[in-house]
VOGU-3710 file (C-alpha; in Angstrom, 3 decimals, decimal comma):
1> mhvfkkpgrw> -15,868/-56,966/-59,831  -13,403/-54,906/-59,510  -13,434/-52,739/-60,498  -9,943/-53,627/-62,176  -7,094/-52,414/-60,107  -3,801/-53,622/-58,953  -3,465/-53,077/-55,226  -0,096/-51,699/-54,212  1,749/-52,000/-50,940  1,247/-48,976/-48,670
11> laaaactvla> 2,936/-49,786/-45,365  6,601/-50,360/-44,447  7,701/-53,872/-44,238  7,020/-53,953/-40,493  3,318/-53,689/-40,998  2,077/-54,061/-44,600  -1,670/-54,258/-44,985  -4,315/-54,119/-47,636  -6,626/-51,773/-49,695  -9,805/-50,735/-47,976
21> aaalpagvas> -11,909/-49,853/-50,923  -13,243/-52,780/-52,918  -12,458/-52,776/-56,508  -15,170/-55,064/-57,594  -17,556/-55,081/-54,625  -18,459/-58,504/-53,378  -21,279/-57,671/-51,283  -23,873/-58,385/-53,901  -21,184/-59,828/-55,963  -21,565/-63,225/-57,212
31> aagpaslagp> -21,790/-65,510/-60,067  -24,653/-67,266/-62,000  -26,113/-68,369/-65,112  -26,599/-66,859/-68,438  -29,747/-65,046/-69,447  -30,666/-62,348/-71,931  -30,468/-58,859/-70,545  -33,776/-57,068/-70,431  -34,541/-53,622/-68,728  -38,071/-54,023/-67,110
41> aglagpaaps> -40,564/-51,177/-68,021  -40,648/-48,548/-65,369  -40,265/-45,148/-64,044  -37,907/-42,382/-64,970  -35,468/-43,532/-67,733  -34,764/-43,365/-71,347  -37,228/-44,642/-73,702  -36,431/-48,099/-75,026  -35,166/-47,985/-78,531  -37,618/-49,139/-81,215
51> aaagatppvp> -35,156/-51,196/-83,109  -32,369/-53,473/-82,059  -29,926/-52,556/-79,494  -27,572/-50,011/-80,810  -29,929/-48,603/-83,271  -29,785/-45,043/-82,156  -30,920/-41,987/-84,186  -28,020/-40,496/-86,260  -25,330/-38,650/-84,349  -26,065/-34,953/-84,474
61> gryrqqqldw> -23,307/-33,052/-86,197  -22,455/-30,882/-83,104  -20,916/-34,066/-81,560  -19,213/-35,664/-84,612  -17,705/-32,197/-85,560  -15,943/-31,749/-82,120  -12,083/-31,311/-82,282  -10,242/-33,026/-79,556  -7,935/-30,524/-77,952  -5,139/-32,799/-76,713
71> qpceggslec> -2,986/-31,256/-74,006  -0,381/-32,780/-71,666  -2,114/-34,446/-68,659  -1,090/-33,192/-65,095  1,932/-35,087/-63,917  2,331/-37,769/-66,510  3,473/-38,858/-69,914  -0,146/-38,852/-71,458  -2,203/-36,403/-73,343  -5,692/-35,476/-72,127
81> asmsvprdwy> -8,830/-34,106/-73,706  -12,589/-34,127/-73,423  -15,582/-34,518/-75,571  -19,303/-33,660/-75,178  -21,813/-36,524/-75,532  -25,660/-36,639/-75,302  -27,062/-37,559/-71,960  -29,399/-39,998/-73,782  -28,081/-41,361/-76,935  -31,633/-42,465/-77,935
91> hpdsgpdlti> -32,806/-38,897/-77,533  -29,654/-36,705/-78,235  -31,553/-33,446/-78,244  -33,021/-33,827/-74,880  -31,392/-33,070/-71,658  -27,804/-31,468/-70,911  -24,716/-32,748/-72,550  -22,279/-34,881/-70,454  -18,492/-34,388/-70,497  -16,357/-37,446/-70,980
101> alsrhraadp> -12,533/-37,172/-70,039  -10,112/-38,808/-72,480  -6,419/-39,871/-72,416  -3,965/-41,028/-74,953  -0,460/-42,380/-75,273  0,723/-41,752/-78,840  2,456/-44,730/-80,704  6,072/-44,518/-79,949  7,245/-45,460/-83,501  4,799/-43,795/-86,227
111> akrrgvlmma> 6,431/-45,987/-88,911  5,192/-49,054/-87,073  1,896/-47,585/-86,020  -0,957/-50,079/-86,779  -3,976/-48,325/-85,155  -5,860/-47,410/-81,956  -5,993/-49,681/-78,968  -8,824/-48,472/-76,625  -8,935/-49,687/-73,074  -11,272/-49,081/-70,095
121> aggpgasglp> -11,342/-49,422/-66,316  -12,996/-51,934/-64,094  -15,551/-51,544/-61,406  -17,758/-50,177/-62,826  -16,600/-47,029/-60,955  -12,877/-47,015/-61,490  -10,954/-44,258/-63,579  -9,502/-45,326/-66,885  -7,406/-42,129/-67,471  -3,994/-43,340/-66,162
131> rparlasysp> -4,370/-46,860/-67,698  -2,598/-46,135/-70,962  0,669/-45,033/-69,252  0,908/-48,323/-67,330  0,097/-50,464/-70,381  2,731/-48,518/-72,497  5,450/-48,938/-69,822  4,542/-52,660/-69,334  4,441/-53,582/-73,208  6,769/-51,431/-75,208
141> klaaaydivs> 5,778/-53,493/-78,293  2,187/-52,451/-77,902  3,358/-48,821/-77,120  5,329/-48,721/-80,451  2,445/-50,060/-82,615  -0,678/-48,374/-81,102  -2,054/-45,270/-80,022  -3,252/-46,480/-76,579  -6,286/-44,552/-75,351  -8,688/-44,691/-72,423
151> fdqrgvgast> -11,364/-42,517/-70,729  -13,337/-42,114/-67,641  -16,755/-43,620/-68,139  -19,779/-41,456/-67,795  -20,530/-41,167/-64,098  -16,878/-41,574/-63,022  -13,859/-39,246/-62,081  -13,053/-36,483/-64,442  -16,026/-37,114/-66,543  -19,606/-36,127/-65,541
161> rvvcsdqdkv> -20,117/-37,861/-62,279  -23,046/-39,364/-60,840  -23,904/-38,322/-57,102  -25,616/-40,489/-54,505  -25,065/-40,407/-50,728  -22,282/-38,591/-48,893  -19,340/-40,542/-47,492  -20,783/-40,625/-43,914  -23,831/-42,507/-45,095  -21,773/-44,909/-47,203
171> damfggadlr> -19,569/-45,653/-44,193  -22,625/-46,386/-42,008  -24,055/-48,722/-44,741  -20,890/-50,817/-45,193  -18,905/-50,381/-42,003  -21,348/-50,042/-39,069  -23,043/-53,103/-37,370  -21,653/-56,576/-38,134  -23,125/-57,490/-41,732  -23,367/-61,136/-40,559
181> drsatavrrt> -26,067/-60,126/-38,108  -29,226/-61,713/-39,438  -31,620/-60,402/-36,811  -34,831/-58,745/-37,867  -33,624/-55,455/-36,725  -30,355/-55,607/-38,610  -32,249/-56,806/-41,821  -34,646/-53,936/-41,499  -31,848/-51,511/-40,837  -30,101/-52,667/-44,055
191> fdrarefvrd> -33,258/-52,147/-46,244  -33,957/-48,778/-44,630  -30,363/-47,584/-45,436  -30,579/-49,011/-49,051  -33,902/-47,179/-49,644  -32,363/-43,936/-48,244  -29,294/-44,403/-50,521  -31,560/-44,868/-53,562  -33,518/-41,635/-52,621  -30,260/-39,674/-52,315
201> cernsggllp> -29,208/-41,016/-55,788  -32,538/-39,891/-57,322  -32,426/-36,480/-55,583  -28,614/-35,683/-56,074  -28,065/-37,025/-59,527  -29,816/-34,301/-61,425  -31,765/-36,724/-63,591  -28,785/-38,485/-64,692  -29,274/-41,759/-63,008  -31,220/-43,512/-65,928
211> yittdqavhd> -28,328/-42,818/-68,227  -25,383/-44,352/-66,361  -25,458/-47,608/-68,101  -23,149/-49,746/-70,063  -25,170/-49,493/-73,227  -25,024/-45,579/-73,079  -21,361/-45,823/-72,390  -20,502/-47,819/-75,538  -22,192/-45,131/-77,655  -19,674/-42,716/-75,953
221> mdlyrellga> -16,849/-45,098/-76,916  -17,944/-45,097/-80,607  -17,986/-41,394/-80,762  -14,536/-41,396/-79,275  -13,367/-43,732/-81,894  -14,856/-41,515/-84,692  -13,210/-38,362/-83,187  -9,845/-40,205/-83,282  -10,404/-40,709/-87,007  -10,303/-44,580/-86,598
231> eqisyygpsy> -12,489/-46,687/-88,720  -11,826/-49,583/-86,441  -10,268/-50,077/-82,938  -8,724/-52,891/-81,088  -9,594/-53,234/-77,438  -8,308/-54,484/-74,145  -10,571/-54,774/-71,235  -10,113/-56,361/-67,881  -12,818/-56,995/-65,174  -15,902/-54,897/-65,597
241> asflgayyat> -14,193/-53,571/-68,888  -14,759/-57,100/-70,270  -18,561/-56,391/-69,850  -18,115/-53,039/-71,582  -16,034/-54,368/-74,422  -18,414/-57,265/-75,155  -21,327/-54,823/-75,271  -19,352/-52,496/-77,619  -18,329/-55,249/-79,892  -21,906/-56,518/-80,042
251> efprrvervv> -23,493/-53,043/-80,582  -20,760/-52,007/-83,103  -19,354/-55,304/-84,512  -17,833/-53,568/-87,747  -15,945/-51,097/-85,557  -13,653/-53,703/-83,761  -10,562/-55,421/-85,179  -9,011/-57,382/-82,264  -10,535/-57,780/-78,840  -8,951/-59,145/-75,653
261> ldsnidftgd> -11,125/-59,590/-72,444  -9,455/-60,264/-69,313  -10,815/-61,626/-65,978  -14,435/-61,842/-67,341  -17,835/-61,061/-66,014  -20,495/-63,198/-67,432  -21,632/-60,696/-70,218  -23,938/-63,200/-71,779  -25,952/-63,076/-68,480  -27,215/-60,493/-66,071
271> wqsfmtgqpm> -25,704/-58,592/-63,109  -27,902/-60,448/-60,462  -26,903/-63,783/-61,494  -23,254/-62,845/-61,648  -23,027/-61,016/-58,444  -24,848/-63,532/-56,310  -22,057/-66,021/-57,310  -19,241/-64,001/-55,953  -19,475/-64,929/-52,342  -18,516/-68,567/-53,550
281> sfqrrfeqdf> -15,556/-67,441/-55,407  -14,153/-65,215/-52,603  -14,613/-67,833/-50,058  -12,805/-70,497/-52,403  -9,868/-67,942/-52,938  -9,573/-67,543/-49,154  -9,826/-71,230/-48,175  -7,879/-72,709/-50,952  -5,209/-70,155/-51,583  -4,774/-67,600/-48,688
291> lpwlaandat> -5,141/-69,937/-45,728  -2,817/-72,645/-46,856  -0,285/-69,830/-47,678  -0,779/-68,362/-44,231  -0,293/-71,717/-42,509  2,818/-72,390/-44,635  4,248/-69,031/-43,237  3,334/-69,607/-39,623  6,867/-68,948/-38,571  6,587/-65,448/-39,746
301> yhqgrtpeea> 2,790/-64,522/-38,952  1,836/-66,978/-36,166  -1,721/-67,475/-37,287  -1,720/-71,275/-37,213  0,211/-74,146/-38,774  -2,652/-75,534/-40,796  -5,298/-73,917/-42,757  -7,826/-74,920/-40,277  -5,852/-73,296/-37,401  -5,352/-70,119/-39,593
311> kasyerlraa> -9,128/-69,898/-40,211  -9,886/-70,205/-36,582  -7,490/-67,462/-35,767  -9,167/-65,210/-38,370  -12,621/-66,033/-36,842  -11,311/-65,403/-33,283  -9,977/-61,873/-34,397  -13,331/-61,228/-36,112  -15,322/-62,184/-33,072  -13,150/-60,021/-30,790
321> lhdrpldveg> -13,897/-57,003/-33,225  -17,535/-57,869/-33,022  -17,693/-57,676/-29,229  -15,109/-54,689/-28,974  -14,601/-52,634/-32,230  -11,060/-51,271/-32,205  -10,507/-47,512/-32,092  -7,287/-46,913/-34,117  -6,443/-43,230/-34,403  -10,095/-42,215/-34,615
331> tvitpnhlda> -11,064/-45,015/-37,131  -13,391/-47,615/-35,469  -12,690/-50,997/-36,972  -15,342/-53,453/-37,032  -15,557/-57,036/-38,365  -16,780/-55,620/-41,629  -13,465/-53,723/-42,054  -11,576/-57,002/-41,407  -13,628/-58,811/-44,027  -13,179/-55,977/-46,586
341> aatnalynag> -9,484/-55,961/-46,067  -9,501/-59,750/-46,579  -11,581/-59,702/-49,788  -9,370/-56,980/-51,274  -6,181/-58,812/-50,592  -7,403/-61,820/-52,368  -7,260/-60,080/-55,725  -3,477/-60,619/-56,085  -1,385/-63,129/-54,069  1,205/-60,397/-53,768
351> qfadlasllg> -1,121/-58,930/-51,194  -1,170/-61,929/-48,879  1,710/-60,700/-46,810  -0,192/-57,396/-46,419  -3,252/-59,151/-45,019  -1,204/-61,502/-42,753  0,566/-58,385/-41,303  -2,758/-56,641/-40,791  -3,981/-59,618/-38,747  -1,099/-59,388/-36,468
361> flehpeqapa> -1,500/-55,570/-36,071  -5,222/-55,999/-35,163  -4,323/-58,518/-32,421  -1,792/-56,120/-30,879  -2,344/-52,642/-32,163  -0,586/-51,224/-29,104  2,738/-52,708/-30,148  2,670/-50,923/-33,504  4,512/-47,609/-33,868  2,414/-44,586/-34,217
371> qtrkavaakl> 3,240/-44,140/-37,962  1,804/-47,595/-38,735  -1,303/-46,886/-36,668  -1,957/-43,734/-38,463  -1,540/-45,668/-41,912  -3,800/-48,499/-40,899  -6,441/-45,965/-39,710  -6,288/-43,957/-42,879  -6,655/-47,064/-45,131  -9,435/-48,657/-43,332
381> khlmgaefva> -11,392/-45,554/-42,644  -13,690/-45,828/-45,667  -14,680/-49,431/-46,812  -16,196/-48,022/-49,999  -15,705/-44,586/-51,605  -18,982/-42,641/-52,026  -18,172/-41,804/-55,676  -17,366/-45,401/-56,490  -20,500/-46,729/-54,942  -22,683/-44,162/-56,731
391> dftsvtcgdt> -21,309/-45,269/-60,172  -21,195/-48,990/-59,272  -24,741/-49,231/-58,272  -26,022/-47,017/-61,147  -24,522/-49,368/-63,703  -25,202/-52,761/-62,057  -28,556/-51,899/-60,874  -29,614/-50,068/-64,078  -28,073/-52,417/-66,889  -30,207/-55,485/-66,077
401> pwtrdsrywv> -33,271/-56,464/-64,081  -33,124/-57,468/-60,449  -35,593/-59,370/-58,333  -37,463/-56,761/-56,208  -39,061/-59,041/-53,592  -37,324/-58,247/-50,262  -38,304/-61,668/-48,761  -36,395/-63,394/-51,630  -33,315/-61,400/-50,725  -33,504/-62,066/-46,910
411> kesaeatrth> -33,631/-65,583/-47,715  -30,918/-65,572/-50,417  -28,550/-63,475/-48,470  -28,986/-65,593/-45,237  -27,772/-68,666/-47,200  -24,814/-66,799/-48,547  -23,906/-65,500/-45,188  -24,151/-68,981/-43,777  -22,171/-70,814/-46,534  -19,663/-68,128/-47,872
421> plagarelty> -19,562/-65,566/-45,058  -16,386/-63,632/-46,112  -18,283/-61,809/-48,837  -21,880/-63,342/-48,512  -22,508/-61,268/-45,446  -22,423/-58,121/-47,846  -24,670/-59,424/-50,257  -27,985/-58,076/-48,721  -26,594/-54,529/-48,610  -25,918/-54,415/-52,483
431> aaicanwphs> -29,137/-56,475/-53,341  -31,329/-54,231/-51,341  -30,200/-51,268/-53,209  -30,748/-52,758/-56,631  -34,116/-54,216/-55,428  -35,197/-50,624/-54,840  -33,627/-49,120/-57,785  -35,932/-47,119/-60,172  -37,067/-49,227/-63,016  -34,636/-49,112/-65,980
441> kaprikvtge> -35,393/-49,157/-69,688  -31,953/-50,026/-70,700  -32,119/-51,995/-74,015  -31,804/-55,717/-74,400  -28,299/-56,695/-75,357  -27,612/-60,257/-76,241  -23,838/-61,092/-76,609  -23,472/-64,013/-79,096  -20,278/-63,107/-80,992  -22,070/-63,106/-84,304
451> glppvlmlns> -20,192/-60,914/-86,945  -17,174/-60,497/-84,671  -13,455/-61,479/-85,279  -12,203/-64,004/-82,720  -12,062/-62,736/-79,238  -9,158/-63,686/-76,979  -10,344/-64,298/-73,361  -8,252/-64,791/-70,258  -9,215/-66,055/-66,718  -7,575/-67,508/-63,868
461> kndpatyyea> -9,126/-70,568/-62,096  -9,437/-69,107/-58,631  -10,095/-65,461/-59,459  -12,157/-64,260/-56,464  -14,048/-61,435/-58,216  -14,473/-62,666/-61,908  -14,774/-66,276/-61,198  -13,808/-68,992/-63,661  -17,406/-70,495/-64,056  -18,852/-67,155/-65,162
471> avrahrglag> -15,924/-66,845/-67,655  -16,605/-70,310/-69,180  -20,247/-69,384/-69,531  -19,419/-66,136/-71,239  -16,865/-68,057/-73,446  -19,441/-70,523/-74,573  -21,835/-67,803/-75,523  -19,371/-65,856/-77,476  -18,922/-67,684/-80,741  -15,400/-68,062/-82,050
481> srlvtveggd> -13,661/-66,867/-78,894  -10,594/-68,516/-77,461  -10,147/-68,934/-73,676  -6,710/-69,125/-72,084  -7,107/-70,558/-68,680  -4,503/-69,509/-66,149  -3,589/-71,588/-63,111  -3,736/-69,750/-59,798  -6,240/-67,081/-58,614  -5,095/-63,558/-59,305
491> hgqfqngdac> -7,565/-61,026/-60,895  -6,086/-59,610/-64,057  -3,856/-61,820/-66,244  -2,191/-59,452/-68,601  0,238/-57,070/-67,138  0,638/-59,406/-64,189  4,148/-60,708/-64,919  3,026/-63,899/-66,634  5,109/-64,495/-69,738  2,736/-67,107/-71,212
501> vdayvegyll> -0,223/-64,825/-70,992  1,669/-61,776/-72,297  2,839/-63,681/-75,297  -0,677/-64,566/-76,359  -1,933/-61,061/-75,793  0,899/-59,378/-77,642  0,923/-62,001/-80,447  -2,697/-61,422/-81,017  -2,789/-57,593/-80,862  0,385/-57,225/-82,882
511> dgalpaqdta> 0,135/-59,891/-85,423  -3,397/-61,425/-85,214  -2,068/-64,760/-83,882  -4,600/-66,809/-81,961  -4,259/-70,192/-80,354  -6,052/-72,768/-82,518  -8,188/-73,847/-79,603  -8,559/-73,102/-75,960  -5,325/-73,367/-74,109  -3,683/-72,780/-70,571
521> cpaarr> -0,936/-70,809/-68,946  0,763/-71,707/-65,633  0,372/-69,119/-62,797  2,794/-66,162/-62,860  6,032/-67,109/-61,079  6,788/-64,750/-58,069
//
């Protein structure tokens, strides 16, 4: 939940493979029903606001009077700056300030400039700073009409980061023993590591943990808007940024003009229900899209002439890695590495060939050239980056309530592992972290669409991370929204080479044109 990023090819044609770090982790990832978001009363955390969500105290002048010192970003076409924000927007005079890193692509044609288009990154945990450059390059029309701006969310990248466990501990948590192992020893080890991870977060974050939430982040966004001198902004947000954008629009409805939400998390519900639905959607994408593609290309990849044969080949390889983990240039590849590579390849059909090549490599690594072996080892070394996991868990565990009963999660994750093993095997790892997270007092945010302009929503039918059923629930809960359903299963519809989708997005952001009702687009032609 993707974290929204487009994976890129990184090996020569002889042995393409796949990203190793999940964009939107699927371990606890899932989908489920709408519910109002309420932070349970608890331990360390910001005091709950006394009024409605978003009713923070007046912004102190020292924040509002900042001047953004725009300078060329390193090695790119963007301008960069930074701003100071309160650690806790509900108590702006308590605790140290945080730094938020900002980026901007100025409108190419000042005479045609119509305003500010703010965008954000997915994850939660991905960097937003480079995003305006790619969007400006992809859509010269939007680049001419808007100052396209983004930022690294609090907790991420060049902004004040949240710190949890080191990389070695994160590697052990996600890449060690086979996550399909449901023995009492394995389950106990999962909970022990989760508790240790949470203790590390509390110890290493310097008191920051309770303030790495979506609600706090949208107040950062509104200060950013004000410092840009914009009365209103338009917004484009894919993956987790759909959640962020829906919260921003709900808390600051008069500050948004046009909003596009792409590949949607169910922002009308809670993180637990959404993430426990993801194993289903990753398995669906694997079985309905990747395996048929692999079978159709058996002459190239030799994994089986039918989807059933191709699936059996995958399971044989996985079982072999279970019995004898493979040491490739010092990286020990386990079944978890294979599953992580597979789930990440499913985000975009352009990565299917990478995964197919990786399967062949893992069957006969001794036949690959040294350069390929080194590339595979480097990319599979860390299943999840420590910095990414720190922010991802801070937001998803702190935004909304989680069931804290370990027996519930043992039972729930066992079923997910049995029915949707590709991603279901990781569910217990994520859930055990959130089940042990410090109680949060994040305010209740109920997204309804009241008082908002019409919102344009995009989602593909077989998206593995932000699955279609959750997007439909979010659409039904967001009054006045229009949903464009895209055939196929890629994650991220705009900037994906789909002329139909691009026309809807550009038509809305440039001219305010919306489809009269929900509509559909064919999958992008490759």
